[in-house]
KEROTOR-237675 format. One record per residue (C-alpha): residue number from 1; residue in one letter; y, x, z. Coordinates in Angstrom, 3 decimals. Layout:
timi->NUM, keba->a, py->Y, px->X, pz->Z
...
//
This chain:
timi->1, keba->x, py->24.129, px->37.171, pz->6.167
timi->2, keba->x, py->27.259, px->34.801, pz->6.309
timi->3, keba->x, py->27.596, px->31.581, pz->8.250
timi->4, keba->x, py->27.185, px->29.749, pz->5.357
timi->5, keba->x, py->24.184, px->31.051, pz->4.145
timi->6, keba->x, py->22.900, px->30.829, pz->7.373
timi->7, keba->x, py->23.549, px->27.018, pz->7.469
timi->8, keba->x, py->22.054, px->26.578, pz->4.039
timi->9, keba->x, py->19.073, px->28.113, pz->5.075
timi->10, keba->x, py->19.106, px->26.074, pz->8.172
timi->11, keba->x, py->19.033, px->22.526, pz->6.993
timi->12, keba->x, py->16.519, px->23.974, pz->3.522
timi->13, keba->x, py->13.953, px->24.601, pz->7.193
timi->14, keba->x, py->15.277, px->20.908, pz->8.123
timi->15, keba->x, py->14.161, px->19.276, pz->5.243
timi->16, keba->x, py->10.335, px->20.295, pz->5.884
timi->17, keba->x, py->8.868, px->16.689, pz->6.072
timi->18, keba->x, py->5.464, px->15.389, pz->7.494
timi->19, keba->x, py->3.449, px->16.281, pz->4.324
timi->20, keba->x, py->4.411, px->19.828, pz->4.154
timi->21, keba->x, py->6.657, px->20.491, pz->1.362
timi->22, keba->x, py->9.647, px->22.211, pz->1.634
timi->23, keba->x, py->12.202, px->21.906, pz->-1.265
timi->24, keba->x, py->13.366, px->25.203, pz->-3.358
timi->25, keba->x, py->16.942, px->26.130, pz->-2.174
timi->26, keba->x, py->19.834, px->23.792, pz->-3.528
timi->27, keba->x, py->17.531, px->21.100, pz->-4.794
timi->28, keba->x, py->17.896, px->17.430, pz->-4.074
timi->29, keba->x, py->15.655, px->16.156, pz->-1.701
timi->30, keba->x, py->14.801, px->12.896, pz->-0.017
timi->31, keba->x, py->12.488, px->12.561, pz->2.593
timi->32, keba->x, py->10.219, px->9.538, pz->2.136
timi->33, keba->x, py->9.196, px->7.244, pz->4.595
timi->34, keba->x, py->7.206, px->4.213, pz->5.839
timi->35, keba->x, py->8.283, px->0.696, pz->4.700
timi->36, keba->x, py->6.289, px->-2.191, pz->6.695
timi->37, keba->x, py->6.545, px->-5.561, pz->6.025
timi->38, keba->x, py->6.109, px->-8.142, pz->8.623
timi->39, keba->x, py->6.616, px->-11.876, pz->9.304
timi->40, keba->x, py->8.375, px->-10.738, pz->12.775
timi->41, keba->x, py->11.387, px->-13.015, pz->11.990
timi->42, keba->x, py->11.374, px->-16.927, pz->12.329
timi->43, keba->x, py->12.954, px->-17.255, pz->9.041
timi->44, keba->x, py->11.199, px->-15.118, pz->6.603
timi->45, keba->x, py->10.135, px->-11.140, pz->6.562
timi->46, keba->x, py->11.636, px->-8.295, pz->7.425
timi->47, keba->x, py->11.195, px->-4.716, pz->5.632
timi->48, keba->x, py->11.010, px->-2.013, pz->8.437
timi->49, keba->x, py->11.650, px->1.660, pz->7.802
timi->50, keba->x, py->9.617, px->4.103, pz->10.145
timi->51, keba->x, py->10.862, px->7.635, pz->10.168
timi->52, keba->x, py->7.735, px->9.986, pz->10.092
timi->53, keba->x, py->9.196, px->13.044, pz->11.249
timi->54, keba->x, py->11.207, px->11.679, pz->14.414
timi->55, keba->x, py->7.625, px->9.570, pz->14.634
timi->56, keba->x, py->6.037, px->12.887, pz->15.527
timi->57, keba->x, py->8.753, px->14.536, pz->16.922
timi->58, keba->x, py->8.490, px->11.562, pz->20.014
timi->59, keba->x, py->11.559, px->9.853, pz->18.926
timi->60, keba->x, py->12.359, px->6.489, pz->18.464
timi->61, keba->x, py->13.878, px->5.717, pz->14.776
timi->62, keba->x, py->17.320, px->6.069, pz->15.479
timi->63, keba->x, py->16.822, px->9.707, pz->16.728
timi->64, keba->x, py->16.756, px->9.052, pz->20.420
timi->65, keba->x, py->14.561, px->8.775, pz->23.619
timi->66, keba->x, py->11.254, px->6.076, pz->22.818
timi->67, keba->x, py->12.705, px->2.668, pz->24.162
timi->68, keba->x, py->9.718, px->0.617, pz->25.714
timi->69, keba->x, py->9.632, px->-3.506, pz->25.105
timi->70, keba->x, py->7.278, px->-3.825, pz->27.880
timi->71, keba->x, py->3.125, px->-3.176, pz->28.225
timi->72, keba->x, py->3.735, px->0.713, pz->26.951
timi->73, keba->x, py->5.092, px->-1.029, pz->23.666
timi->74, keba->x, py->7.908, px->-0.078, pz->21.546
timi->75, keba->x, py->10.456, px->-1.788, pz->19.647
timi->76, keba->x, py->10.974, px->-0.881, pz->15.934
timi->77, keba->x, py->14.915, px->-0.272, pz->14.999
timi->78, keba->x, py->17.221, px->-3.376, pz->14.656
timi->79, keba->x, py->18.186, px->-4.056, pz->12.322
timi->80, keba->x, py->15.338, px->-4.024, pz->9.933
timi->81, keba->x, py->16.287, px->-2.168, pz->6.821
timi->82, keba->x, py->16.455, px->-6.045, pz->4.877
timi->83, keba->x, py->14.950, px->-9.290, pz->6.031
timi->84, keba->x, py->13.665, px->-12.087, pz->3.219
timi->85, keba->x, py->13.717, px->-15.568, pz->3.965
timi->86, keba->x, py->10.675, px->-17.537, pz->2.849
timi->87, keba->x, py->9.589, px->-20.209, pz->1.234
timi->88, keba->x, py->6.111, px->-22.108, pz->0.621
timi->89, keba->x, py->2.937, px->-20.468, pz->2.067
timi->90, keba->x, py->2.584, px->-17.380, pz->3.286
timi->91, keba->x, py->-0.698, px->-16.715, pz->1.327
timi->92, keba->x, py->1.423, px->-17.236, pz->-1.903
timi->93, keba->x, py->3.606, px->-14.136, pz->-1.455
timi->94, keba->x, py->3.913, px->-11.307, pz->-4.164
timi->95, keba->x, py->4.547, px->-8.393, pz->-2.660
timi->96, keba->x, py->4.010, px->-4.710, pz->-4.473
timi->97, keba->x, py->5.871, px->-1.427, pz->-5.607
timi->98, keba->x, py->6.827, px->0.511, pz->-8.410
timi->99, keba->x, py->8.435, px->3.904, pz->-8.515
timi->100, keba->x, py->11.399, px->3.698, pz->-5.481
timi->101, keba->x, py->11.325, px->-0.439, pz->-5.493
timi->102, keba->x, py->9.493, px->-3.061, pz->-3.660
timi->103, keba->x, py->8.678, px->-6.136, pz->-5.249
timi->104, keba->x, py->8.736, px->-9.218, pz->-3.683
timi->105, keba->x, py->8.307, px->-13.037, pz->-4.440
timi->106, keba->x, py->7.668, px->-16.100, pz->-3.540
timi->107, keba->x, py->5.107, px->-19.090, pz->-4.175
timi->108, keba->x, py->2.429, px->-17.459, pz->-6.602
timi->109, keba->x, py->1.289, px->-21.098, pz->-7.351
timi->110, keba->x, py->4.308, px->-21.923, pz->-8.388
timi->111, keba->x, py->5.953, px->-19.556, pz->-10.793
timi->112, keba->x, py->9.056, px->-21.998, pz->-12.039
timi->113, keba->x, py->10.571, px->-20.960, pz->-8.701
timi->114, keba->x, py->9.346, px->-17.539, pz->-8.100
timi->115, keba->x, py->12.657, px->-15.498, pz->-8.399
timi->116, keba->x, py->11.370, px->-11.911, pz->-7.044
timi->117, keba->x, py->13.232, px->-9.503, pz->-5.658
timi->118, keba->x, py->13.650, px->-5.509, pz->-5.616
timi->119, keba->x, py->14.269, px->-3.605, pz->-2.345
timi->120, keba->x, py->15.698, px->-0.431, pz->-3.473
timi->121, keba->x, py->14.268, px->2.537, pz->-1.071
timi->122, keba->x, py->16.752, px->5.304, pz->-2.642
timi->123, keba->x, py->19.924, px->3.032, pz->-2.580
timi->124, keba->x, py->18.998, px->0.181, pz->-0.566
timi->125, keba->x, py->20.403, px->-2.234, pz->-2.896
timi->126, keba->x, py->18.586, px->-5.399, pz->-3.342
timi->127, keba->x, py->18.838, px->-6.884, pz->-7.148
timi->128, keba->x, py->17.003, px->-9.683, pz->-9.129
timi->129, keba->x, py->13.742, px->-9.492, pz->-11.478
timi->130, keba->x, py->11.955, px->-11.996, pz->-13.394
timi->131, keba->x, py->9.949, px->-14.757, pz->-12.508
timi->132, keba->x, py->6.327, px->-14.220, pz->-11.735
timi->133, keba->x, py->3.851, px->-15.016, pz->-14.457
timi->134, keba->x, py->1.404, px->-18.116, pz->-13.767
timi->135, keba->x, py->-2.044, px->-17.729, pz->-11.473
timi->136, keba->x, py->-1.726, px->-14.385, pz->-10.323
timi->137, keba->x, py->-3.943, px->-13.242, pz->-8.159
timi->138, keba->x, py->-2.350, px->-11.149, pz->-5.697
timi->139, keba->x, py->-3.783, px->-7.715, pz->-6.636
timi->140, keba->x, py->-1.869, px->-4.860, pz->-7.877
timi->141, keba->x, py->-1.855, px->-1.373, pz->-8.754
timi->142, keba->x, py->0.401, px->0.992, pz->-10.099
timi->143, keba->x, py->-0.619, px->3.060, pz->-13.577
timi->144, keba->x, py->0.704, px->4.653, pz->-16.748
timi->145, keba->x, py->1.867, px->8.045, pz->-18.213
timi->146, keba->x, py->4.029, px->9.967, pz->-15.366
timi->147, keba->x, py->7.534, px->8.683, pz->-16.338
timi->148, keba->x, py->6.257, px->5.652, pz->-17.784
timi->149, keba->x, py->4.038, px->3.823, pz->-14.818
timi->150, keba->x, py->3.647, px->-0.167, pz->-14.854
timi->151, keba->x, py->2.847, px->-2.444, pz->-12.415
timi->152, keba->x, py->-0.765, px->-4.073, pz->-13.068
timi->153, keba->x, py->-1.371, px->-7.412, pz->-11.282
timi->154, keba->x, py->-4.718, px->-9.624, pz->-11.897
timi->155, keba->x, py->-4.133, px->-12.852, pz->-12.967
timi->156, keba->x, py->-6.624, px->-15.554, pz->-13.507
timi->157, keba->x, py->-6.631, px->-18.799, pz->-15.343
timi->158, keba->x, py->-9.329, px->-21.713, pz->-15.652
timi->159, keba->x, py->-11.306, px->-22.169, pz->-19.272
timi->160, keba->x, py->-12.848, px->-25.126, pz->-20.326
timi->161, keba->x, py->-16.054, px->-24.291, pz->-18.903
timi->162, keba->x, py->-14.563, px->-24.030, pz->-15.828
timi->163, keba->x, py->-14.584, px->-20.264, pz->-15.115
timi->164, keba->x, py->-11.674, px->-18.473, pz->-14.132
timi->165, keba->x, py->-10.626, px->-16.049, pz->-17.224
timi->166, keba->x, py->-9.494, px->-12.662, pz->-14.808
timi->167, keba->x, py->-6.613, px->-10.787, pz->-17.113
timi->168, keba->x, py->-3.852, px->-8.324, pz->-16.680
timi->169, keba->x, py->-0.419, px->-9.290, pz->-16.157
timi->170, keba->x, py->1.826, px->-6.071, pz->-17.160
timi->171, keba->x, py->5.413, px->-5.358, pz->-15.673
timi->172, keba->x, py->7.546, px->-2.526, pz->-17.134
timi->173, keba->x, py->10.517, px->-1.253, pz->-15.803
timi->174, keba->x, py->12.612, px->0.458, pz->-18.851
timi->175, keba->x, py->15.932, px->1.561, pz->-19.640
timi->176, keba->x, py->18.536, px->-0.519, pz->-21.561
timi->177, keba->x, py->20.127, px->0.905, pz->-24.865
timi->178, keba->x, py->19.601, px->3.863, pz->-26.896
timi->179, keba->x, py->21.849, px->6.500, pz->-25.087
timi->180, keba->x, py->19.839, px->8.739, pz->-22.794
timi->181, keba->x, py->22.567, px->9.155, pz->-20.515
timi->182, keba->x, py->22.568, px->5.134, pz->-20.268
timi->183, keba->x, py->21.501, px->4.979, pz->-16.661
timi->184, keba->x, py->20.849, px->0.497, pz->-16.617
timi->185, keba->x, py->17.247, px->-0.886, pz->-16.553
timi->186, keba->x, py->15.761, px->-3.810, pz->-16.956
timi->187, keba->x, py->12.412, px->-5.861, pz->-15.961
timi->188, keba->x, py->10.179, px->-7.426, pz->-17.730
timi->189, keba->x, py->6.849, px->-8.479, pz->-17.857
timi->190, keba->x, py->4.668, px->-7.343, pz->-21.097
timi->191, keba->x, py->4.468, px->-9.983, pz->-23.866
timi->192, keba->x, py->1.428, px->-8.066, pz->-25.494
timi->193, keba->x, py->-1.155, px->-7.916, pz->-22.236
timi->194, keba->x, py->-4.221, px->-6.238, pz->-22.325
timi->195, keba->x, py->-7.671, px->-7.759, pz->-22.832
timi->196, keba->x, py->-9.251, px->-9.824, pz->-20.475
timi->197, keba->x, py->-11.690, px->-8.021, pz->-17.660
timi->198, keba->x, py->-15.448, px->-8.582, pz->-18.312
timi->199, keba->x, py->-16.255, px->-10.115, pz->-14.892
timi->200, keba->x, py->-15.571, px->-13.315, pz->-14.201
timi->201, keba->x, py->-13.191, px->-14.585, pz->-11.179
timi->202, keba->x, py->-15.090, px->-17.993, pz->-10.366
timi->203, keba->x, py->-17.764, px->-15.862, pz->-9.446
timi->204, keba->x, py->-17.024, px->-12.257, pz->-8.664
timi->205, keba->x, py->-13.626, px->-11.269, pz->-6.679
timi->206, keba->x, py->-12.449, px->-7.810, pz->-6.391
timi->207, keba->x, py->-13.647, px->-5.693, pz->-2.942
timi->208, keba->x, py->-11.891, px->-2.194, pz->-4.149
timi->209, keba->x, py->-10.262, px->-0.322, pz->-6.082
timi->210, keba->x, py->-8.764, px->3.427, pz->-6.904
timi->211, keba->x, py->-6.638, px->4.964, pz->-9.936
timi->212, keba->x, py->-8.388, px->7.798, pz->-11.126
timi->213, keba->x, py->-6.806, px->11.506, pz->-11.065
timi->214, keba->x, py->-5.563, px->10.850, pz->-14.780
timi->215, keba->x, py->-3.034, px->8.450, pz->-13.906
timi->216, keba->x, py->-4.063, px->5.711, pz->-15.749
timi->217, keba->x, py->-7.832, px->4.781, pz->-15.311
timi->218, keba->x, py->-8.188, px->1.779, pz->-12.740
timi->219, keba->x, py->-11.390, px->1.399, pz->-11.007
timi->220, keba->x, py->-12.517, px->-1.808, pz->-10.086
timi->221, keba->x, py->-15.630, px->-3.259, pz->-8.097
timi->222, keba->x, py->-16.082, px->-6.205, pz->-7.742
timi->223, keba->x, py->-18.734, px->-8.314, pz->-5.764
timi->224, keba->x, py->-20.388, px->-12.118, pz->-5.474
timi->225, keba->x, py->-18.257, px->-14.499, pz->-3.828
timi->226, keba->x, py->-20.780, px->-16.504, pz->-2.230
timi->227, keba->x, py->-23.553, px->-13.690, pz->-1.341
timi->228, keba->x, py->-20.844, px->-10.876, pz->-0.977
timi->229, keba->x, py->-23.980, px->-8.366, pz->-2.250
timi->230, keba->x, py->-23.142, px->-5.348, pz->-4.154
timi->231, keba->x, py->-22.420, px->-6.694, pz->-7.785
timi->232, keba->x, py->-20.547, px->-3.811, pz->-10.596
timi->233, keba->x, py->-17.918, px->-1.752, pz->-11.431
timi->234, keba->x, py->-15.675, px->-1.238, pz->-14.265
timi->235, keba->x, py->-12.945, px->0.646, pz->-15.551
timi->236, keba->x, py->-9.457, px->-0.150, pz->-17.374
timi->237, keba->x, py->-7.547, px->2.426, pz->-19.386
timi->238, keba->x, py->-4.250, px->1.695, pz->-19.081
timi->239, keba->x, py->-3.322, px->3.700, pz->-22.570
timi->240, keba->x, py->-5.722, px->2.503, pz->-24.453
timi->241, keba->x, py->-6.337, px->-1.022, pz->-22.948
timi->242, keba->x, py->-9.792, px->-0.876, pz->-22.862
timi->243, keba->x, py->-12.382, px->-2.005, pz->-20.061
timi->244, keba->x, py->-15.731, px->-0.512, pz->-19.557
timi->245, keba->x, py->-18.416, px->-1.037, pz->-17.055
timi->246, keba->x, py->-20.472, px->1.967, pz->-14.883
timi->247, keba->x, py->-23.298, px->-0.394, pz->-13.317
timi->248, keba->x, py->-24.421, px->-1.702, pz->-10.554
timi->249, keba->x, py->-22.597, px->0.012, pz->-7.582
timi->250, keba->x, py->-19.839, px->-0.361, pz->-5.726
timi->251, keba->x, py->-16.875, px->1.535, pz->-4.242
timi->252, keba->x, py->-17.319, px->2.406, pz->-0.782
timi->253, keba->x, py->-13.873, px->1.182, pz->0.899
timi->254, keba->x, py->-12.177, px->-1.867, pz->1.598
timi->255, keba->x, py->-9.562, px->-2.383, pz->-1.079
timi->256, keba->x, py->-7.606, px->0.571, pz->-2.043
timi->257, keba->x, py->-8.485, px->3.890, pz->-2.253
timi->258, keba->x, py->-6.114, px->6.608, pz->-2.990
timi->259, keba->x, py->-6.813, px->10.128, pz->-4.826
timi->260, keba->x, py->-6.083, px->13.457, pz->-2.713
timi->261, keba->x, py->-6.023, px->16.479, pz->-4.415
timi->262, keba->x, py->-7.044, px->19.063, pz->-1.720
timi->263, keba->x, py->-9.716, px->16.759, pz->-0.861
timi->264, keba->x, py->-10.785, px->16.403, pz->-4.585
timi->265, keba->x, py->-11.825, px->12.637, pz->-3.376
timi->266, keba->x, py->-10.826, px->9.159, pz->-3.263
timi->267, keba->x, py->-10.194, px->7.991, pz->0.294
timi->268, keba->x, py->-10.068, px->4.358, pz->1.475
timi->269, keba->x, py->-11.322, px->2.358, pz->5.105
timi->270, keba->x, py->-14.582, px->2.122, pz->5.177
timi->271, keba->x, py->-16.780, px->-1.168, pz->4.210
timi->272, keba->x, py->-19.275, px->-1.116, pz->6.977
timi->273, keba->x, py->-18.353, px->-3.608, pz->9.221
timi->274, keba->x, py->-15.177, px->-5.768, pz->6.914
timi->275, keba->x, py->-13.178, px->-4.072, pz->10.078
timi->276, keba->x, py->-12.444, px->-0.681, pz->8.589
timi->277, keba->x, py->-12.861, px->1.366, pz->11.745
timi->278, keba->x, py->-14.000, px->4.554, pz->9.957
timi->279, keba->x, py->-12.330, px->6.189, pz->6.818
timi->280, keba->x, py->-14.140, px->7.494, pz->3.967
timi->281, keba->x, py->-13.662, px->9.868, pz->1.051
timi->282, keba->x, py->-15.344, px->9.474, pz->-2.106
timi->283, keba->x, py->-16.553, px->11.815, pz->-5.030
timi->284, keba->x, py->-14.213, px->10.224, pz->-8.137
timi->285, keba->x, py->-16.267, px->8.215, pz->-10.593
timi->286, keba->x, py->-16.803, px->9.621, pz->-14.180
timi->287, keba->x, py->-14.731, px->7.596, pz->-17.040
timi->288, keba->x, py->-17.327, px->7.545, pz->-19.209
timi->289, keba->x, py->-20.596, px->7.834, pz->-16.997
timi->290, keba->x, py->-22.586, px->5.223, pz->-14.910
timi->291, keba->x, py->-23.588, px->7.160, pz->-11.813
timi->292, keba->x, py->-22.951, px->5.970, pz->-8.436
timi->293, keba->x, py->-20.758, px->8.844, pz->-6.872
timi->294, keba->x, py->-21.427, px->10.275, pz->-3.384
timi->295, keba->x, py->-19.561, px->9.570, pz->-0.456
timi->296, keba->x, py->-18.858, px->10.184, pz->3.477
timi->297, keba->x, py->-17.478, px->8.740, pz->6.385
timi->298, keba->x, py->-14.912, px->10.771, pz->9.166
timi->299, keba->x, py->-16.427, px->11.394, pz->12.320
timi->300, keba->x, py->-15.148, px->9.690, pz->14.863
timi->301, keba->x, py->-13.270, px->6.213, pz->14.952
timi->302, keba->x, py->-9.542, px->5.479, pz->14.072
timi->303, keba->x, py->-8.771, px->1.923, pz->15.123
timi->304, keba->x, py->-7.786, px->0.709, pz->18.618
timi->305, keba->x, py->-10.894, px->-0.583, pz->20.406
timi->306, keba->x, py->-10.013, px->-4.259, pz->20.703
timi->307, keba->x, py->-12.428, px->-7.592, pz->20.498
timi->308, keba->x, py->-12.425, px->-8.902, pz->16.797
timi->309, keba->x, py->-11.004, px->-11.894, pz->17.540
timi->310, keba->x, py->-7.892, px->-10.322, pz->18.245
timi->311, keba->x, py->-7.911, px->-7.804, pz->15.807
timi->312, keba->x, py->-5.757, px->-9.095, pz->12.412
timi->313, keba->x, py->-5.703, px->-6.394, pz->9.869
timi->314, keba->x, py->-5.747, px->-2.498, pz->8.882
timi->315, keba->x, py->-3.904, px->-1.160, pz->6.247
timi->316, keba->x, py->-4.014, px->2.708, pz->4.768
timi->317, keba->x, py->-1.261, px->4.400, pz->3.183
timi->318, keba->x, py->-1.381, px->8.033, pz->1.522
timi->319, keba->x, py->1.134, px->10.185, pz->1.861
timi->320, keba->x, py->0.143, px->13.819, pz->-0.487
timi->321, keba->x, py->-1.506, px->16.452, pz->0.764
timi->322, keba->x, py->-4.413, px->14.819, pz->2.440
timi->323, keba->x, py->-1.898, px->12.680, pz->4.780
timi->324, keba->x, py->-2.603, px->9.384, pz->6.121
timi->325, keba->x, py->-1.088, px->6.635, pz->7.506
timi->326, keba->x, py->-3.059, px->3.820, pz->8.963
timi->327, keba->x, py->-1.396, px->0.477, pz->10.311
timi->328, keba->x, py->-3.281, px->-2.344, pz->12.538
timi->329, keba->x, py->-1.737, px->-5.221, pz->13.662
timi->330, keba->x, py->-3.586, px->-6.833, pz->16.722
timi->331, keba->x, py->-2.690, px->-9.644, pz->19.232
timi->332, keba->x, py->-1.298, px->-8.950, pz->22.422
timi->333, keba->x, py->-1.190, px->-11.090, pz->25.445
timi->334, keba->x, py->1.710, px->-9.144, pz->26.578
timi->335, keba->x, py->4.339, px->-9.535, pz->23.898
timi->336, keba->x, py->6.322, px->-12.443, pz->24.287
timi->337, keba->x, py->7.644, px->-14.720, pz->22.039
timi->338, keba->x, py->10.767, px->-16.554, pz->22.017
timi->339, keba->x, py->8.488, px->-20.034, pz->20.844
timi->340, keba->x, py->5.394, px->-21.121, pz->20.270
timi->341, keba->x, py->5.317, px->-20.521, pz->16.527
timi->342, keba->x, py->2.817, px->-17.555, pz->16.295
timi->343, keba->x, py->1.533, px->-14.777, pz->18.664
timi->344, keba->x, py->2.787, px->-11.754, pz->19.948
timi->345, keba->x, py->1.216, px->-8.500, pz->18.218
timi->346, keba->x, py->1.416, px->-5.146, pz->18.760
timi->347, keba->x, py->1.560, px->-2.737, pz->15.490
timi->348, keba->x, py->-0.477, px->0.645, pz->16.171
timi->349, keba->x, py->0.996, px->3.290, pz->13.976
timi->350, keba->x, py->-1.133, px->6.439, pz->13.177
timi->351, keba->x, py->-0.026, px->9.229, pz->10.813
timi->352, keba->x, py->-3.286, px->11.814, pz->10.215
timi->353, keba->x, py->-4.663, px->14.349, pz->8.488
timi->354, keba->x, py->-8.106, px->14.757, pz->7.011
timi->355, keba->x, py->-10.054, px->18.059, pz->6.285
timi->356, keba->x, py->-13.807, px->19.254, pz->5.933
timi->357, keba->x, py->-14.815, px->20.943, pz->9.017
timi->358, keba->x, py->-17.119, px->24.528, pz->8.197
timi->359, keba->x, py->-19.883, px->21.859, pz->8.152
timi->360, keba->x, py->-18.885, px->20.014, pz->5.619
timi->361, keba->x, py->-18.298, px->17.287, pz->7.513
timi->362, keba->x, py->-14.906, px->14.802, pz->6.989
timi->363, keba->x, py->-12.914, px->14.520, pz->10.151
timi->364, keba->x, py->-9.119, px->13.968, pz->11.503
timi->365, keba->x, py->-7.520, px->16.883, pz->11.620
timi->366, keba->x, py->-5.915, px->17.625, pz->15.261
timi->367, keba->x, py->-1.981, px->16.405, pz->14.882
timi->368, keba->x, py->-2.814, px->12.685, pz->15.677
timi->369, keba->x, py->-0.185, px->10.821, pz->16.572
timi->370, keba->x, py->0.151, px->6.723, pz->17.505
timi->371, keba->x, py->2.773, px->4.457, pz->18.496
timi->372, keba->x, py->2.439, px->0.829, pz->19.238
timi->373, keba->x, py->5.346, px->-1.629, pz->18.982
timi->374, keba->x, py->5.929, px->-5.319, pz->20.315
timi->375, keba->x, py->6.120, px->-7.596, pz->16.868
timi->376, keba->x, py->6.001, px->-11.185, pz->16.703
timi->377, keba->x, py->3.962, px->-13.067, pz->14.047
timi->378, keba->x, py->5.093, px->-16.353, pz->12.620
timi->379, keba->x, py->3.087, px->-16.691, pz->9.323
timi->380, keba->x, py->-0.803, px->-16.598, pz->10.817
timi->381, keba->x, py->-2.015, px->-16.510, pz->7.055
timi->382, keba->x, py->-0.247, px->-13.399, pz->6.241
timi->383, keba->x, py->-1.308, px->-9.527, pz->6.614
timi->384, keba->x, py->1.244, px->-6.699, pz->7.122
timi->385, keba->x, py->1.767, px->-4.407, pz->3.722
timi->386, keba->x, py->2.782, px->-0.753, pz->3.937
timi->387, keba->x, py->4.372, px->1.541, pz->1.943
timi->388, keba->x, py->5.201, px->5.459, pz->1.790
timi->389, keba->x, py->8.279, px->5.818, pz->-0.359
//
């Protein structure tokens, strides 16, 4: 074998990523990374990029040895991938992803000044997008046909009766011009919005949601805002623009669930104690039926054992091929702050896999890795956001 061929084979082997996929020889390959949006900057937000392969190999994000930041915590690589100055309230932040872009905007309640910024994870370029439409609720999900995915964002507007009418605003990223070779795209919010949802935003809140394996049907579970009792589950078909009611039951996870083909199930953080200490897998609901799907929780807790008042939130991110990433943020007294404007925190990042054992029980795989980072928190009402892109 020639020296050039041996080098090509070595490069091909090294391209194996955490998801277990290996690119075809000679093909273009871009490894994905974990992107975390944090309020760790006194003037705004940072987008941090973590390399999962270095993470599992016991290296820091720059490929060197782990560097400690006190109390057994490491520091995230500086400078971050991007920084965004903030204005207004943290609860008015709009953060979403579509394709290779992370979208960020200030001011859900003051959209006249809410210019959208788009950070491209493939090129590291920052571009601007259209202003936000009014009354967005902050919940977004990408759905639609594979090559033409759109971002569906829930919005609410008060009607004459005082009830909040819930509907979708739809963001598209389309090619400009008629030539197929033209690579110029532009953002726009669709003028023809889908029909309103069959539930009332002033009485019900979305507790869980997931995209069906068909890629075009989104399931939503709602609960009463006051009593938090279980209410109803609905679905929306993004191609036909149709809503359907599926009965008085709720998806078992807290927030978003992700479909994993190997498990043939939606996976999310379990709603058991509203801190999501457990991961659960739920059978995919029928698009036309009303029966509640069966679900099960994984054996053992994945979360850090800390008092509830110190736990600031957690997110689950799907990485493909039954691989997941859990990101938690907890108050950590040993993390020093430069001023008294916030809290010192620890960011716990855990990569793990899921499988069914011989007894048919869901469990995390043995290859489970956690690293902890020292990070400040400046905005008490902001929760971190994580993407695998």
